[in-house]
C-alpha angles and dihedrals in degrees: 000000000000092000091058089052091049088060087068091069105108101199121086093243136015144192131235087256088061088052091048091051094046096046094035092235133127119277088245091056090046090054090053091047092051092047091050092051092047089054092048090050096242093112131040119213108226095183136321108327095354120107141171131196109253090227090054092047093059092056100047119132125217094268092052091049088052090051088055091048089055089050097049094064121020122229102028140118135206110260147139118050092343091062093041089053091048090055092046093243098123133045089217108108114193108201113196094357117102119186125204136164123227140176099224108057147329108257144145129220121196116201113177105308097339124094117203109200121196120189120194119232131180114280089237089065096047097108146084097071128126137205110244121176091341095312129112106223134164119254108252093256092049092050088056094046091047088055092047091049094050090043090054088056092049091246100111140035116216118198096217091177091067094055126096100215092186088075094065130088095239094200090054090052092052092045092053093042092051089077092057135073124293089254092059093045092049092049090050090051091046092053100037103031126233 
């Protein structure tokens, strides 16, 4: 009976406090209810005190998956090949692999068949992202520079051959890259021309 009521929650994910409010039970009882439904497979635990109905998970669109990525590690934004694919700049399609950058730590979360990968960058480089449809995502040029930066550290492999460089604002790339090391700036010039 409670599971049917949980289907009335409109947001993608919810907390046990949302369950307590909806079912008019104590927060402690709501925690037990959520745990029970996770064990039965009706709920998925995204992270501590954040849940999603399994039936809702299977029907998520790309934007909703990105919303969950932003939730899993705060602060973070979608970047790298995932963002380049979103903007239609690369032919690389990463099914079930979502890349973000973060300032806290490098980490991966696996939820069902989807891997959420977070790569730590320096706080000084945590910029040039926007909020689109409720999702924090790198501007196209920043997604490229993030990849070049991590590549320069040996922590990422960018498939430059799959990228359509004509879709970038070259000046924006050079402006973003100007804050990085010589190695990153040189690689941006090599790929995008001067």
